C-alpha positions as CSV (number, residue, x, y, z in Angstrom):
1,M,-53.9,-62.5,125.4
2,V,-50.3,-61.8,124.7
3,Y,-48.9,-64.8,127.4
4,S,-51.0,-67.5,125.8
5,Q,-49.0,-67.5,122.8
6,A,-46.4,-70.3,122.4
7,D,-43.8,-72.0,120.2
8,T,-44.8,-75.5,121.3
9,V,-47.9,-77.5,120.0
10,D,-49.9,-79.6,122.9
11,L,-52.6,-81.1,120.0
12,L,-52.3,-81.1,116.5
13,L,-55.1,-81.6,114.1
14,A,-53.4,-82.7,110.8
15,L,-55.3,-83.5,107.6
16,N,-52.2,-84.7,105.6
17,K,-49.1,-86.7,106.7
18,E,-46.6,-83.7,105.5
19,T,-48.3,-81.7,108.2
20,I,-47.4,-84.3,111.0
21,L,-43.9,-84.6,109.7
22,F,-43.3,-80.7,109.3
23,H,-44.3,-80.0,112.9
24,K,-43.3,-83.1,114.7
25,D,-40.5,-81.2,116.6
26,E,-42.6,-78.3,117.6
27,L,-44.8,-80.9,119.4
28,V,-44.5,-81.2,123.5
29,S,-43.6,-84.7,125.1
30,G,-47.0,-86.0,125.6
31,A,-48.6,-84.3,122.6
32,G,-51.7,-85.5,120.8
33,V,-52.0,-85.9,116.8
34,I,-55.5,-86.2,115.3
35,Y,-55.6,-87.5,111.8
36,D,-57.5,-89.5,109.3
37,G,-56.3,-93.2,110.1
38,D,-58.0,-94.3,106.9
39,Q,-56.1,-91.8,104.7
40,I,-53.0,-91.5,106.6
41,S,-50.2,-94.1,107.8
42,I,-47.5,-92.5,110.5
43,T,-45.2,-94.8,112.8
44,D,-42.8,-93.5,115.5
45,E,-39.9,-94.4,113.3
46,E,-41.1,-91.7,110.8
47,L,-41.9,-89.7,113.7
48,G,-38.3,-90.1,115.4
49,R,-39.6,-90.1,118.6
50,G,-41.9,-92.2,121.0
51,D,-43.4,-89.7,123.5
52,I,-46.2,-88.6,120.8
53,K,-49.8,-90.0,121.3
54,L,-51.2,-90.6,117.7
55,Y,-55.4,-90.6,117.3
56,P,-56.5,-91.8,114.0
57,V,-60.1,-90.8,113.6
58,P,-62.0,-91.6,110.1
59,L,-62.6,-88.2,109.4
60,R,-63.5,-88.9,105.8
61,S,-65.6,-91.9,106.4
62,I,-67.7,-89.7,108.7
63,V,-68.2,-87.1,106.4
64,K,-69.1,-89.3,103.3
65,E,-71.7,-90.9,105.9
66,L,-73.4,-87.7,106.3
67,E,-73.1,-86.9,102.7
68,G,-71.6,-83.3,103.6
69,P,-68.4,-81.6,101.7
70,Q,-65.0,-82.8,102.3
71,I,-63.9,-79.5,104.0
72,M,-66.1,-80.8,106.8
73,E,-63.6,-82.9,108.0
74,N,-62.1,-80.3,110.1
75,T,-65.5,-80.0,112.2
76,V,-65.5,-83.6,112.7
77,A,-61.5,-83.1,113.8
78,L,-62.8,-80.3,116.3
79,G,-65.0,-82.5,117.5
80,A,-62.5,-85.2,118.5
81,A,-60.4,-82.3,120.1
82,I,-62.8,-81.3,122.3
83,A,-63.3,-85.0,123.4
84,L,-59.5,-85.4,123.9
85,L,-59.6,-82.2,126.0
86,D,-62.5,-83.3,127.9
87,Y,-64.1,-80.1,127.0
88,E,-68.0,-79.3,126.7
89,L,-69.5,-79.8,123.2
90,E,-72.2,-77.7,123.4
91,L,-69.8,-74.9,123.4
92,L,-68.4,-76.0,119.9
93,D,-72.2,-76.2,118.8
94,S,-73.1,-72.9,119.9
95,V,-70.2,-71.6,117.8
96,L,-71.5,-73.3,114.8
97,R,-74.9,-72.5,115.0
98,D,-73.2,-68.6,114.9
99,T,-71.1,-69.1,112.3
100,F,-73.7,-71.4,109.6
101,S,-77.1,-71.2,108.3
102,P,-79.3,-73.4,110.4
103,K,-79.2,-76.3,108.0
104,T,-75.4,-76.0,107.6
105,A,-75.2,-75.5,111.3
106,E,-77.1,-79.1,112.1
107,Q,-74.7,-81.2,109.6
108,N,-71.8,-79.7,111.3
109,M,-72.8,-80.2,114.5
110,E,-73.6,-83.9,114.0
111,A,-70.0,-84.1,112.2
112,A,-68.7,-82.9,115.3
113,K,-71.0,-84.9,117.3
114,Q,-69.8,-88.3,115.8
115,G,-66.2,-87.2,116.1
116,Y,-66.6,-86.9,119.5
117,D,-68.4,-89.6,120.2
118,Y,-65.7,-92.0,118.2
119,T,-62.8,-90.4,120.3
120,R,-64.6,-90.8,123.5
121,E,-65.5,-94.7,122.5
122,H,-61.8,-95.3,121.2
123,Y,-59.7,-93.2,123.1
124,G,-61.6,-92.4,126.4
125,N,-59.2,-90.2,129.2
126,S,-55.6,-91.4,127.6
127,F,-54.9,-87.7,126.9
128,G,-53.0,-85.7,129.3
129,Y,-54.2,-82.3,128.7
130,R,-57.4,-81.1,129.8
131,L,-59.2,-77.6,129.4
132,K,-61.6,-76.2,132.0
133,K,-64.0,-73.4,131.9
134,T,-62.7,-70.3,133.5
135,V,-65.4,-69.3,136.5
136,S,-64.8,-65.8,137.9
137,A,-66.6,-65.2,141.1
138,G,-69.2,-62.4,140.6
139,K,-67.3,-60.9,137.7
140,K,-68.5,-61.2,134.1
141,R,-65.9,-61.3,131.2
142,I,-66.2,-61.3,127.7
143,F,-64.3,-63.4,124.9
144,L,-63.1,-61.0,122.5
145,T,-60.6,-61.0,119.1
146,G,-58.0,-58.5,118.8
147,N,-60.2,-56.8,116.1
148,E,-63.3,-56.6,118.0
149,A,-61.3,-55.1,121.0
150,I,-60.4,-52.0,118.2
151,G,-63.9,-52.0,117.3
152,L,-65.0,-51.5,120.9
153,G,-62.4,-49.3,121.6
154,A,-63.4,-47.0,118.7
155,I,-66.9,-46.8,120.0
156,N,-65.9,-45.9,123.6
157,A,-63.4,-43.3,122.0
158,G,-66.4,-41.3,120.0
159,C,-65.5,-42.7,116.7
160,K,-68.4,-41.3,114.3
161,L,-67.4,-42.7,111.0
162,Y,-65.6,-45.6,110.2
163,A,-64.4,-46.2,106.1
164,A,-62.7,-49.0,105.0
165,Y,-62.0,-51.5,102.2
166,P,-62.1,-54.8,103.2
167,M,-58.5,-56.6,103.4
168,T,-56.7,-59.0,105.5
169,P,-56.2,-58.5,108.5
170,A,-58.8,-55.5,109.1
171,T,-61.5,-57.1,107.3
172,S,-63.4,-57.8,110.6
173,I,-63.4,-54.6,112.4
174,L,-65.4,-53.3,109.7
175,H,-67.9,-56.7,110.1
176,F,-67.8,-55.9,113.7
177,L,-68.9,-52.3,113.5
178,A,-71.2,-52.0,110.6
179,P,-74.3,-53.6,112.2
180,L,-73.6,-51.1,115.5
181,D,-73.5,-48.0,113.7
182,R,-77.2,-46.7,114.4
183,Q,-77.1,-48.0,118.1
184,H,-74.1,-45.7,118.0
185,K,-74.7,-43.2,116.1
186,M,-71.9,-43.4,113.8
187,V,-71.5,-43.7,110.0
188,V,-69.5,-47.2,108.7
189,I,-69.0,-47.3,105.0
190,Q,-67.2,-49.7,102.9
191,T,-65.6,-47.8,100.3
192,E,-64.1,-49.0,96.7
193,N,-60.8,-49.2,97.6
194,E,-58.2,-48.2,100.3
195,I,-57.4,-44.7,98.8
196,A,-61.3,-43.5,99.1
197,A,-61.0,-44.7,102.7
198,V,-58.4,-42.5,103.8
199,N,-59.9,-39.6,101.9
200,M,-63.1,-39.9,103.3
201,V,-61.7,-40.1,107.0
202,A,-59.3,-37.3,106.2
203,G,-62.1,-35.0,104.8
204,A,-64.1,-36.3,107.8
205,S,-61.5,-35.3,110.4
206,Y,-61.1,-31.7,109.0
207,A,-64.7,-31.4,109.2
208,G,-64.2,-32.3,113.1
209,V,-65.5,-35.8,113.0
210,R,-63.5,-38.4,114.7
211,S,-62.8,-40.8,112.1
212,M,-60.9,-44.2,111.6
213,T,-59.8,-46.6,109.0
214,A,-57.6,-49.5,109.4
215,E,-56.0,-52.2,106.7
């Protein structure tokens, strides 16, 4: 949503000290900072303010215990954030299951749970911000990224050819449309470069086919 964007930060997940110091002035009063207390030492004096809540969590130690890759510290931190925000861990688990292979998903789900449990045990309900599930009375809603919305718009507009070369920020449009091509009787092509994509779309449009590309 357009109005969901803000210049301030309520909860910061920091994997190094520089991130905390760089963003400290963007934090609202009462904001929280999740970081690895075994790896990072930070004080109110360094922050220059005393209205920030610090939440050290042993991210790296948890990952080592699980024998996972270091990048999995992100997942531990997400579990900790879910705990502080008093949200449902199962929602994060569902995302992990959709994103990773079964074995990797299970490992990440355990990492998230340990971050969640540690934060619950040590910090309880000390954070002042909460997330609540939105309940619509009798209405069904879908959660979309901007590129997924573009893909749905193209389908509903009768697009029958989507040709594109994968490049940020439009790659996910290609990924979204590719598995839907037969269902909606359209052709989705990953081309060898951007020029080929434009030529295909232009040629198809001259032949009367509603076509689209994106970069």
